[in-house]
KETIVEX-66160 format. One record per residue (C-alpha): x, y, z; residue number from 1; residue in three letters. Coordinates in nm, 2 decimals, padded with zeros to 4 digits. Layout:
% KETIVEX-66160
@px->X; py->Y; pz->Z; seq->NUM; type->ALA .
...
END
This chain:
% KETIVEX-66160
@px->-09.23; py->16.67; pz->-09.36; seq->1; type->MET .
@px->-09.16; py->16.31; pz->-09.24; seq->2; type->GLU .
@px->-08.89; py->16.27; pz->-09.51; seq->3; type->PHE .
@px->-08.72; py->16.59; pz->-09.38; seq->4; type->LEU .
@px->-08.72; py->16.46; pz->-09.03; seq->5; type->MET .
@px->-08.57; py->16.14; pz->-09.14; seq->6; type->ASP .
@px->-08.32; py->16.31; pz->-09.34; seq->7; type->TYR .
@px->-08.23; py->16.53; pz->-09.05; seq->8; type->GLY .
@px->-08.19; py->16.24; pz->-08.81; seq->9; type->LEU .
@px->-07.98; py->16.07; pz->-09.08; seq->10; type->PHE .
@px->-07.74; py->16.37; pz->-09.09; seq->11; type->LEU .
@px->-07.73; py->16.40; pz->-08.71; seq->12; type->ALA .
@px->-07.62; py->16.03; pz->-08.67; seq->13; type->LYS .
@px->-07.34; py->16.08; pz->-08.95; seq->14; type->ILE .
@px->-07.21; py->16.39; pz->-08.76; seq->15; type->ALA .
@px->-07.21; py->16.20; pz->-08.45; seq->16; type->THR .
@px->-07.01; py->15.91; pz->-08.59; seq->17; type->ILE .
@px->-06.75; py->16.16; pz->-08.76; seq->18; type->VAL .
@px->-06.71; py->16.36; pz->-08.43; seq->19; type->VAL .
@px->-06.66; py->16.02; pz->-08.23; seq->20; type->ALA .
@px->-06.42; py->15.91; pz->-08.50; seq->21; type->VAL .
@px->-06.21; py->16.23; pz->-08.47; seq->22; type->VAL .
@px->-06.20; py->16.22; pz->-08.08; seq->23; type->VAL .
@px->-06.10; py->15.87; pz->-08.10; seq->24; type->LEU .
@px->-05.82; py->15.96; pz->-08.33; seq->25; type->LEU .
@px->-05.70; py->16.25; pz->-08.12; seq->26; type->VAL .
@px->-05.70; py->16.02; pz->-07.80; seq->27; type->ILE .
@px->-05.48; py->15.76; pz->-07.99; seq->28; type->VAL .
@px->-05.25; py->16.02; pz->-08.11; seq->29; type->LYS .
@px->-05.21; py->16.16; pz->-07.75; seq->30; type->SER .
@px->-05.16; py->15.83; pz->-07.61; seq->31; type->VAL .
@px->-04.92; py->15.70; pz->-07.88; seq->32; type->GLY .
@px->-04.72; py->16.02; pz->-07.86; seq->33; type->GLY .
@px->-04.61; py->15.94; pz->-07.52; seq->34; type->LYS .
@px->-04.44; py->15.63; pz->-07.61; seq->35; type->HIS .
@px->-04.32; py->15.69; pz->-07.97; seq->36; type->HIS .
@px->-04.17; py->16.01; pz->-08.12; seq->37; type->SER .
@px->-04.21; py->16.05; pz->-08.49; seq->38; type->ALA .
@px->-03.90; py->15.99; pz->-08.68; seq->39; type->LYS .
@px->-03.78; py->16.22; pz->-08.95; seq->40; type->GLY .
@px->-03.50; py->16.23; pz->-09.22; seq->41; type->GLU .
@px->-03.30; py->16.47; pz->-09.42; seq->42; type->LEU .
@px->-03.42; py->16.50; pz->-09.79; seq->43; type->VAL .
@px->-03.13; py->16.65; pz->-10.01; seq->44; type->VAL .
@px->-03.20; py->16.79; pz->-10.35; seq->45; type->THR .
@px->-02.92; py->16.89; pz->-10.58; seq->46; type->ASN .
@px->-03.04; py->17.21; pz->-10.71; seq->47; type->LEU .
@px->-02.73; py->17.25; pz->-10.95; seq->48; type->THR .
@px->-02.83; py->16.93; pz->-11.14; seq->49; type->GLU .
@px->-03.20; py->17.04; pz->-11.14; seq->50; type->LYS .
@px->-03.09; py->17.38; pz->-11.28; seq->51; type->HIS .
@px->-02.87; py->17.22; pz->-11.53; seq->52; type->LYS .
@px->-03.16; py->16.97; pz->-11.65; seq->53; type->HIS .
@px->-03.39; py->17.26; pz->-11.69; seq->54; type->THR .
@px->-03.15; py->17.44; pz->-11.90; seq->55; type->VAL .
@px->-03.07; py->17.14; pz->-12.13; seq->56; type->GLU .
@px->-03.44; py->17.07; pz->-12.18; seq->57; type->GLU .
@px->-03.47; py->17.43; pz->-12.31; seq->58; type->LEU .
@px->-03.16; py->17.42; pz->-12.51; seq->59; type->GLU .
@px->-03.27; py->17.11; pz->-12.70; seq->60; type->HIS .
@px->-03.52; py->17.35; pz->-12.86; seq->61; type->HIS .
@px->-03.29; py->17.63; pz->-12.93; seq->62; type->LEU .
@px->-02.99; py->17.46; pz->-13.08; seq->63; type->HIS .
@px->-02.93; py->17.19; pz->-13.34; seq->64; type->ASP .
@px->-02.80; py->16.84; pz->-13.26; seq->65; type->ASP .
@px->-02.45; py->16.91; pz->-13.40; seq->66; type->ALA .
@px->-02.40; py->17.20; pz->-13.17; seq->67; type->PHE .
@px->-02.53; py->17.02; pz->-12.86; seq->68; type->LEU .
@px->-02.33; py->16.72; pz->-12.93; seq->69; type->LYS .
@px->-01.99; py->16.91; pz->-12.98; seq->70; type->ALA .
@px->-02.04; py->17.09; pz->-12.65; seq->71; type->ARG .
@px->-02.13; py->16.79; pz->-12.46; seq->72; type->HIS .
@px->-01.81; py->16.64; pz->-12.59; seq->73; type->LYS .
@px->-01.61; py->16.92; pz->-12.48; seq->74; type->ALA .
@px->-01.77; py->16.95; pz->-12.14; seq->75; type->GLU .
@px->-01.72; py->16.58; pz->-12.09; seq->76; type->LYS .
@px->-01.35; py->16.62; pz->-12.18; seq->77; type->LYS .
@px->-01.31; py->16.91; pz->-11.93; seq->78; type->ALA .
@px->-01.48; py->16.71; pz->-11.66; seq->79; type->GLU .
@px->-01.25; py->16.41; pz->-11.71; seq->80; type->LYS .
@px->-00.93; py->16.63; pz->-11.69; seq->81; type->GLU .
@px->-01.06; py->16.78; pz->-11.36; seq->82; type->LYS .
@px->-01.14; py->16.44; pz->-11.21; seq->83; type->ASN .
@px->-00.78; py->16.32; pz->-11.31; seq->84; type->LYS .
@px->-00.64; py->16.63; pz->-11.13; seq->85; type->ALA .
@px->-00.84; py->16.56; pz->-10.82; seq->86; type->ARG .
@px->-00.74; py->16.19; pz->-10.82; seq->87; type->GLU .
@px->-00.39; py->16.29; pz->-10.83; seq->88; type->LYS .
@px->-00.41; py->16.53; pz->-10.54; seq->89; type->ASP .
@px->-00.60; py->16.26; pz->-10.32; seq->90; type->VAL .
@px->-00.34; py->16.01; pz->-10.40; seq->91; type->LYS .
@px->-00.06; py->16.25; pz->-10.31; seq->92; type->LYS .
@px->-00.22; py->16.34; pz->-09.98; seq->93; type->SER .
@px->-00.26; py->15.98; pz->-09.90; seq->94; type->ALA .
@px->00.09; py->15.90; pz->-09.96; seq->95; type->LYS .
@px->00.18; py->16.19; pz->-09.74; seq->96; type->ALA .
@px->-00.03; py->16.00; pz->-09.45; seq->97; type->GLY .
@px->-00.30; py->16.28; pz->-09.45; seq->98; type->GLU .
@px->-00.60; py->16.22; pz->-09.67; seq->99; type->LEU .
@px->-00.75; py->16.56; pz->-09.76; seq->100; type->VAL .
@px->-01.08; py->16.61; pz->-09.93; seq->101; type->SER .
@px->-01.03; py->16.81; pz->-10.27; seq->102; type->THR .
@px->-01.41; py->16.87; pz->-10.34; seq->103; type->ARG .
@px->-01.52; py->17.22; pz->-10.45; seq->104; type->ALA .
@px->-01.71; py->17.43; pz->-10.22; seq->105; type->PRO .
@px->-02.09; py->17.35; pz->-10.18; seq->106; type->TYR .
@px->-02.38; py->17.59; pz->-10.10; seq->107; type->VAL .
@px->-02.65; py->17.45; pz->-09.86; seq->108; type->PHE .
@px->-02.99; py->17.60; pz->-09.90; seq->109; type->VAL .
@px->-03.25; py->17.60; pz->-09.61; seq->110; type->LEU .
@px->-03.59; py->17.73; pz->-09.59; seq->111; type->GLU .
@px->-03.76; py->17.87; pz->-09.28; seq->112; type->PHE .
@px->-04.13; py->17.98; pz->-09.30; seq->113; type->ASN .
@px->-04.19; py->18.06; pz->-08.95; seq->114; type->GLY .
@px->-04.51; py->18.05; pz->-08.75; seq->115; type->SER .
@px->-04.60; py->18.25; pz->-08.44; seq->116; type->ILE .
@px->-04.45; py->18.01; pz->-08.19; seq->117; type->ASP .
@px->-04.15; py->17.93; pz->-08.42; seq->118; type->ALA .
@px->-04.21; py->17.56; pz->-08.40; seq->119; type->LYS .
@px->-04.02; py->17.52; pz->-08.73; seq->120; type->GLU .
@px->-03.69; py->17.54; pz->-08.53; seq->121; type->VAL .
@px->-03.73; py->17.17; pz->-08.46; seq->122; type->GLY .
@px->-03.65; py->17.11; pz->-08.82; seq->123; type->ALA .
@px->-03.40; py->17.38; pz->-08.86; seq->124; type->LEU .
@px->-03.18; py->17.25; pz->-08.58; seq->125; type->ARG .
@px->-03.18; py->16.90; pz->-08.74; seq->126; type->GLU .
@px->-03.09; py->17.06; pz->-09.08; seq->127; type->GLU .
@px->-02.80; py->17.27; pz->-08.93; seq->128; type->ILE .
@px->-02.67; py->16.97; pz->-08.73; seq->129; type->THR .
@px->-02.65; py->16.78; pz->-09.05; seq->130; type->GLY .
@px->-02.47; py->17.04; pz->-09.25; seq->131; type->ILE .
@px->-02.22; py->17.11; pz->-08.97; seq->132; type->LEU .
@px->-02.13; py->16.74; pz->-08.96; seq->133; type->ALA .
@px->-02.02; py->16.73; pz->-09.32; seq->134; type->VAL .
@px->-01.92; py->17.10; pz->-09.40; seq->135; type->ALA .
@px->-01.58; py->17.20; pz->-09.49; seq->136; type->GLN .
@px->-01.39; py->17.53; pz->-09.52; seq->137; type->GLU .
@px->-01.52; py->17.72; pz->-09.81; seq->138; type->GLY .
@px->-01.88; py->17.59; pz->-09.78; seq->139; type->ASP .
@px->-02.15; py->17.83; pz->-09.75; seq->140; type->GLU .
@px->-02.51; py->17.83; pz->-09.62; seq->141; type->VAL .
@px->-02.81; py->18.02; pz->-09.76; seq->142; type->MET .
@px->-03.14; py->18.05; pz->-09.57; seq->143; type->LEU .
@px->-03.47; py->18.14; pz->-09.76; seq->144; type->ARG .
@px->-03.65; py->18.33; pz->-09.47; seq->145; type->LEU .
@px->-04.01; py->18.41; pz->-09.45; seq->146; type->GLU .
@px->-04.16; py->18.52; pz->-09.12; seq->147; type->SER .
@px->-04.35; py->18.80; pz->-08.95; seq->148; type->GLY .
@px->-04.22; py->18.72; pz->-08.61; seq->149; type->GLY .
@px->-04.37; py->18.57; pz->-08.30; seq->150; type->GLY .
@px->-04.28; py->18.43; pz->-07.96; seq->151; type->MET .
@px->-03.96; py->18.58; pz->-07.81; seq->152; type->VAL .
@px->-03.81; py->18.25; pz->-07.69; seq->153; type->HIS .
@px->-03.89; py->18.05; pz->-08.01; seq->154; type->GLY .
@px->-03.73; py->18.32; pz->-08.23; seq->155; type->TYR .
@px->-03.45; py->18.35; pz->-08.00; seq->156; type->GLY .
@px->-03.36; py->17.99; pz->-08.02; seq->157; type->LEU .
@px->-03.41; py->18.00; pz->-08.42; seq->158; type->ALA .
@px->-03.14; py->18.29; pz->-08.42; seq->159; type->ALA .
@px->-02.92; py->18.10; pz->-08.19; seq->160; type->SER .
@px->-02.94; py->17.80; pz->-08.44; seq->161; type->GLN .
@px->-02.83; py->18.02; pz->-08.71; seq->162; type->LEU .
@px->-02.53; py->18.15; pz->-08.49; seq->163; type->ASP .
@px->-02.41; py->17.79; pz->-08.49; seq->164; type->ARG .
@px->-02.32; py->17.82; pz->-08.85; seq->165; type->ILE .
@px->-02.14; py->18.15; pz->-08.81; seq->166; type->LYS .
@px->-01.94; py->18.00; pz->-08.51; seq->167; type->ASN .
@px->-01.85; py->17.70; pz->-08.74; seq->168; type->ALA .
@px->-01.68; py->17.95; pz->-08.97; seq->169; type->GLY .
@px->-01.93; py->17.91; pz->-09.25; seq->170; type->LEU .
@px->-02.05; py->18.21; pz->-09.46; seq->171; type->THR .
@px->-02.43; py->18.26; pz->-09.39; seq->172; type->LEU .
@px->-02.65; py->18.44; pz->-09.64; seq->173; type->THR .
@px->-03.03; py->18.50; pz->-09.57; seq->174; type->ILE .
@px->-03.26; py->18.59; pz->-09.85; seq->175; type->SER .
@px->-03.60; py->18.76; pz->-09.79; seq->176; type->VAL .
@px->-03.85; py->18.72; pz->-10.08; seq->177; type->ASP .
@px->-04.16; py->18.83; pz->-09.88; seq->178; type->LYS .
@px->-04.13; py->18.92; pz->-09.51; seq->179; type->ILE .
@px->-03.86; py->18.91; pz->-09.23; seq->180; type->ALA .
@px->-04.01; py->19.13; pz->-08.97; seq->181; type->ALA .
@px->-03.97; py->19.16; pz->-08.59; seq->182; type->SER .
@px->-03.86; py->18.80; pz->-08.48; seq->183; type->GLY .
@px->-03.78; py->18.72; pz->-08.86; seq->184; type->GLY .
@px->-03.55; py->19.01; pz->-08.86; seq->185; type->TYR .
@px->-03.39; py->18.90; pz->-08.53; seq->186; type->MET .
@px->-03.29; py->18.58; pz->-08.74; seq->187; type->MET .
@px->-03.19; py->18.77; pz->-09.04; seq->188; type->ALA .
@px->-02.93; py->19.00; pz->-08.85; seq->189; type->CYS .
@px->-02.72; py->18.69; pz->-08.77; seq->190; type->ILE .
@px->-02.62; py->18.66; pz->-09.15; seq->191; type->ALA .
@px->-02.30; py->18.78; pz->-09.30; seq->192; type->ASP .
@px->-02.53; py->18.92; pz->-09.58; seq->193; type->LYS .
@px->-02.91; py->19.00; pz->-09.59; seq->194; type->ILE .
@px->-03.05; py->18.99; pz->-09.95; seq->195; type->VAL .
@px->-03.40; py->19.14; pz->-09.99; seq->196; type->SER .
@px->-03.66; py->19.14; pz->-10.27; seq->197; type->ALA .
@px->-03.76; py->19.50; pz->-10.37; seq->198; type->PRO .
@px->-04.10; py->19.49; pz->-10.20; seq->199; type->PHE .
@px->-04.01; py->19.23; pz->-09.91; seq->200; type->ALA .
@px->-04.12; py->19.37; pz->-09.58; seq->201; type->ILE .
@px->-03.83; py->19.42; pz->-09.34; seq->202; type->VAL .
@px->-03.78; py->19.56; pz->-08.99; seq->203; type->GLY .
@px->-04.04; py->19.60; pz->-08.74; seq->204; type->SER .
@px->-03.79; py->19.60; pz->-08.44; seq->205; type->ILE .
@px->-04.04; py->19.63; pz->-08.16; seq->206; type->GLY .
@px->-04.22; py->19.44; pz->-07.92; seq->207; type->VAL .
@px->-04.62; py->19.38; pz->-07.88; seq->208; type->VAL .
@px->-04.84; py->19.20; pz->-07.65; seq->209; type->ALA .
@px->-05.23; py->19.21; pz->-07.66; seq->210; type->GLN .
@px->-05.53; py->19.03; pz->-07.51; seq->211; type->LEU .
@px->-05.89; py->19.05; pz->-07.48; seq->212; type->PRO .
@px->-06.04; py->19.11; pz->-07.13; seq->213; type->ASN .
@px->-06.39; py->18.96; pz->-07.06; seq->214; type->PHE .
@px->-06.41; py->19.08; pz->-06.68; seq->215; type->ASN .
@px->-06.70; py->19.32; pz->-06.76; seq->216; type->LYS .
@px->-06.90; py->19.06; pz->-06.95; seq->217; type->LEU .
@px->-06.85; py->18.80; pz->-06.66; seq->218; type->LEU .
@px->-06.97; py->19.06; pz->-06.42; seq->219; type->LYS .
@px->-07.27; py->19.15; pz->-06.63; seq->220; type->LYS .
@px->-07.39; py->18.77; pz->-06.61; seq->221; type->HIS .
@px->-07.30; py->18.74; pz->-06.24; seq->222; type->ASP .
@px->-07.00; py->18.51; pz->-06.31; seq->223; type->ILE .
@px->-06.71; py->18.53; pz->-06.05; seq->224; type->GLU .
@px->-06.36; py->18.46; pz->-06.16; seq->225; type->TYR .
@px->-06.08; py->18.38; pz->-05.92; seq->226; type->GLU .
@px->-05.71; py->18.35; pz->-05.99; seq->227; type->GLN .
@px->-05.47; py->18.25; pz->-05.71; seq->228; type->LEU .
@px->-05.11; py->18.30; pz->-05.74; seq->229; type->THR .
@px->-04.79; py->18.29; pz->-05.52; seq->230; type->ALA .
@px->-04.54; py->18.57; pz->-05.60; seq->231; type->GLY .
@px->-04.65; py->18.93; pz->-05.66; seq->232; type->GLU .
@px->-04.60; py->18.94; pz->-06.03; seq->233; type->TYR .
@px->-04.65; py->18.57; pz->-06.11; seq->234; type->LYS .
@px->-04.94; py->18.69; pz->-06.32; seq->235; type->ARG .
@px->-04.99; py->19.06; pz->-06.44; seq->236; type->THR .
@px->-05.27; py->19.11; pz->-06.70; seq->237; type->LEU .
@px->-05.55; py->18.86; pz->-06.71; seq->238; type->THR .
@px->-05.82; py->18.79; pz->-06.96; seq->239; type->MET .
@px->-06.09; py->18.73; pz->-06.72; seq->240; type->PHE .
@px->-06.00; py->18.91; pz->-06.40; seq->241; type->GLY .
@px->-06.00; py->19.29; pz->-06.34; seq->242; type->GLU .
@px->-05.67; py->19.44; pz->-06.44; seq->243; type->ASN .
@px->-05.50; py->19.70; pz->-06.24; seq->244; type->THR .
@px->-05.27; py->20.01; pz->-06.31; seq->245; type->ASP .
@px->-05.00; py->19.83; pz->-06.13; seq->246; type->LYS .
@px->-05.03; py->19.51; pz->-06.34; seq->247; type->ALA .
@px->-05.04; py->19.72; pz->-06.66; seq->248; type->ARG .
@px->-04.72; py->19.92; pz->-06.56; seq->249; type->ASP .
@px->-04.53; py->19.60; pz->-06.48; seq->250; type->LYS .
@px->-04.63; py->19.43; pz->-06.79; seq->251; type->PHE .
@px->-04.53; py->19.75; pz->-06.99; seq->252; type->LYS .
@px->-04.19; py->19.74; pz->-06.80; seq->253; type->GLN .
@px->-04.13; py->19.38; pz->-06.93; seq->254; type->GLU .
@px->-04.21; py->19.48; pz->-07.28; seq->255; type->LEU .
@px->-03.97; py->19.77; pz->-07.26; seq->256; type->GLU .
@px->-03.70; py->19.54; pz->-07.12; seq->257; type->GLU .
@px->-03.75; py->19.28; pz->-07.39; seq->258; type->THR .
@px->-03.73; py->19.56; pz->-07.65; seq->259; type->HIS .
@px->-03.39; py->19.67; pz->-07.51; seq->260; type->VAL .
@px->-03.27; py->19.32; pz->-07.53; seq->261; type->LEU .
@px->-03.39; py->19.30; pz->-07.89; seq->262; type->PHE .
@px->-03.20; py->19.62; pz->-07.97; seq->263; type->LYS .
@px->-02.88; py->19.50; pz->-07.81; seq->264; type->ASP .
@px->-02.91; py->19.19; pz->-08.00; seq->265; type->PHE .
@px->-02.94; py->19.38; pz->-08.33; seq->266; type->ILE .
@px->-02.66; py->19.62; pz->-08.24; seq->267; type->ARG .
@px->-02.42; py->19.33; pz->-08.17; seq->268; type->THR .
@px->-02.48; py->19.18; pz->-08.51; seq->269; type->HIS .
@px->-02.53; py->19.50; pz->-08.74; seq->270; type->ARG .
@px->-02.34; py->19.78; pz->-08.54; seq->271; type->PRO .
@px->-02.36; py->20.00; pz->-08.83; seq->272; type->GLU .
@px->-02.73; py->20.04; pz->-08.81; seq->273; type->LEU .
@px->-02.88; py->20.37; pz->-08.66; seq->274; type->GLU .
@px->-03.09; py->20.19; pz->-08.40; seq->275; type->LEU .
@px->-03.27; py->20.51; pz->-08.28; seq->276; type->ASP .
@px->-03.39; py->20.55; pz->-08.64; seq->277; type->LYS .
@px->-03.50; py->20.19; pz->-08.73; seq->278; type->VAL .
@px->-03.60; py->20.03; pz->-08.39; seq->279; type->ALA .
@px->-03.93; py->20.22; pz->-08.36; seq->280; type->THR .
@px->-04.14; py->19.91; pz->-08.45; seq->281; type->GLY .
@px->-04.19; py->20.04; pz->-08.82; seq->282; type->GLU .
@px->-04.13; py->19.82; pz->-09.12; seq->283; type->HIS .
@px->-04.00; py->19.90; pz->-09.46; seq->284; type->TRP .
@px->-04.00; py->19.77; pz->-09.82; seq->285; type->PHE .
@px->-03.67; py->19.61; pz->-09.95; seq->286; type->GLY .
@px->-03.54; py->19.92; pz->-10.14; seq->287; type->THR .
@px->-03.61; py->20.15; pz->-09.85; seq->288; type->GLN .
@px->-03.44; py->19.89; pz->-09.60; seq->289; type->ALA .
@px->-03.14; py->19.90; pz->-09.83; seq->290; type->LEU .
@px->-03.09; py->20.27; pz->-09.78; seq->291; type->GLU .
@px->-03.14; py->20.22; pz->-09.41; seq->292; type->LEU .
@px->-02.89; py->19.96; pz->-09.39; seq->293; type->GLY .
@px->-03.12; py->19.69; pz->-09.28; seq->294; type->LEU .
@px->-03.04; py->19.47; pz->-09.58; seq->295; type->VAL .
@px->-02.72; py->19.46; pz->-09.81; seq->296; type->ASP .
@px->-02.86; py->19.38; pz->-10.15; seq->297; type->GLU .
@px->-03.16; py->19.38; pz->-10.36; seq->298; type->ILE .
@px->-03.22; py->19.04; pz->-10.52; seq->299; type->LYS .
@px->-03.44; py->18.74; pz->-10.51; seq->300; type->THR .
@px->-03.35; py->18.41; pz->-10.35; seq->301; type->SER .
@px->-03.39; py->18.26; pz->-10.71; seq->302; type->ASP .
@px->-03.11; py->18.49; pz->-10.85; seq->303; type->ASP .
@px->-02.89; py->18.37; pz->-10.55; seq->304; type->LEU .
@px->-02.94; py->18.02; pz->-10.64; seq->305; type->VAL .
@px->-02.89; py->18.05; pz->-11.00; seq->306; type->VAL .
@px->-02.58; py->18.25; pz->-10.97; seq->307; type->ASP .
@px->-02.43; py->17.97; pz->-10.73; seq->308; type->ALA .
@px->-02.52; py->17.71; pz->-10.97; seq->309; type->CYS .
@px->-02.29; py->17.84; pz->-11.21; seq->310; type->LYS .
@px->-01.97; py->17.75; pz->-11.04; seq->311; type->ASP .
@px->-02.08; py->17.55; pz->-10.72; seq->312; type->LYS .
@px->-02.28; py->17.26; pz->-10.62; seq->313; type->THR .
@px->-02.59; py->17.38; pz->-10.45; seq->314; type->VAL .
@px->-02.79; py->17.14; pz->-10.22; seq->315; type->LEU .
@px->-03.12; py->17.21; pz->-10.07; seq->316; type->ALA .
@px->-03.14; py->17.03; pz->-09.73; seq->317; type->VAL .
@px->-03.47; py->16.98; pz->-09.56; seq->318; type->GLN .
@px->-03.58; py->16.77; pz->-09.25; seq->319; type->TYR .
@px->-03.90; py->16.59; pz->-09.33; seq->320; type->VAL .
@px->-04.08; py->16.43; pz->-09.02; seq->321; type->GLN .
@px->-04.28; py->16.12; pz->-09.11; seq->322; type->LYS .
@px->-04.63; py->16.15; pz->-09.01; seq->323; type->LYS .
@px->-04.89; py->15.85; pz->-08.93; seq->324; type->LYS .
@px->-05.22; py->15.84; pz->-09.06; seq->325; type->LEU .
@px->-05.36; py->15.93; pz->-08.72; seq->326; type->THR .
@px->-05.13; py->16.23; pz->-08.72; seq->327; type->ASP .
@px->-05.25; py->16.36; pz->-09.04; seq->328; type->LYS .
@px->-05.62; py->16.34; pz->-08.97; seq->329; type->ILE .
@px->-05.61; py->16.45; pz->-08.61; seq->330; type->SER .
@px->-05.35; py->16.71; pz->-08.67; seq->331; type->GLY .
@px->-05.59; py->16.94; pz->-08.85; seq->332; type->VAL .
@px->-05.81; py->16.97; pz->-08.53; seq->333; type->ALA .
@px->-05.51; py->16.99; pz->-08.30; seq->334; type->GLY .
@px->-05.33; py->17.27; pz->-08.50; seq->335; type->GLU .
@px->-05.65; py->17.46; pz->-08.50; seq->336; type->ALA .
@px->-05.70; py->17.44; pz->-08.13; seq->337; type->ALA .
@px->-05.34; py->17.52; pz->-08.08; seq->338; type->ASP .
@px->-05.36; py->17.82; pz->-08.30; seq->339; type->SER .
@px->-05.67; py->17.96; pz->-08.11; seq->340; type->VAL .
@px->-05.51; py->17.90; pz->-07.78; seq->341; type->PHE .
@px->-05.19; py->18.06; pz->-07.85; seq->342; type->MET .
@px->-05.35; py->18.37; pz->-08.00; seq->343; type->LYS .
@px->-05.58; py->18.41; pz->-07.70; seq->344; type->LEU .
@px->-05.34; py->18.32; pz->-07.42; seq->345; type->LEU .
@px->-04.98; py->18.34; pz->-07.53; seq->346; type->ASN .
@px->-05.01; py->18.68; pz->-07.70; seq->347; type->ARG .
@px->-05.14; py->18.82; pz->-07.39; seq->348; type->GLY .
@px->-04.88; py->18.69; pz->-07.14; seq->349; type->GLN .
@px->-04.58; py->18.67; pz->-07.35; seq->350; type->ARG .
@px->-04.43; py->18.95; pz->-07.58; seq->351; type->PRO .
@px->-04.42; py->18.91; pz->-07.94; seq->352; type->ILE .
@px->-04.13; py->19.01; pz->-08.14; seq->353; type->VAL .
END
């Protein structure tokens, strides 16, 4: 028994030390974050070269050396002639006093795996800004999109970022392998072309808000809750106070207004859709979405990339934010707390699309 007591005391000490260290790291992070913003960088991966390398590795097992050597020689000769032609065009434009790039069109590939608050839009805006700084006529952008939707303002900003691509005159294709629903579909409808996998979930053009109410529980334990506001509708529904029919009606009105804005947005970018038929909050699988006009083609993002690699240079662009050790350790606890807070509070007071 004495051994168990000593062992329990030892574990309690260890737990106390661990908690103290985590709290200290969180404090360091919060203090340091006020003075130093984490820097990030664009990481570019040549998917064309990567695909070519994969094919070459496999072909070494399929063809003999004589065939591979002859083909390599022919490809090298063709590339040399192409480079000579480009060099000639560059020199000609330089003599004319106007240096013009003769590079072939590129396809820039982005990924957006959206959370409920669409915090990934921070990286998306950096990626798009970088692409627009170097893109030329004929270049294209492809976005691999995966999101079940979330906060209206977050996904509204994400959609606006994609609109920058369209405004720059670049073709935008959005590929949905798993899900682009609600706010995710709000982003998708910006594209010139929406491509979906057969069983990807698409649609859910609707608005929802929900929150628990603990008022009866508080009353049962004789706990009073007070909330002071200035402005009749500064707060409508509440988690701890007693909700009224007037507050519910006002909140429902706000949801309806948001739904109207959502439908108007979809109508602007995909005017051929029968909104009365698809803007019911329902979702569909890819093949069904194609019949309804929610998507334009059934295909996976891998098919799109491989097809583009045949005659274009495909570059994956990703904004990577550097993290300090304290960020990595304390980030786990912070993200968990943020997640709980957003689900309990923001879902109740702000509409989700």
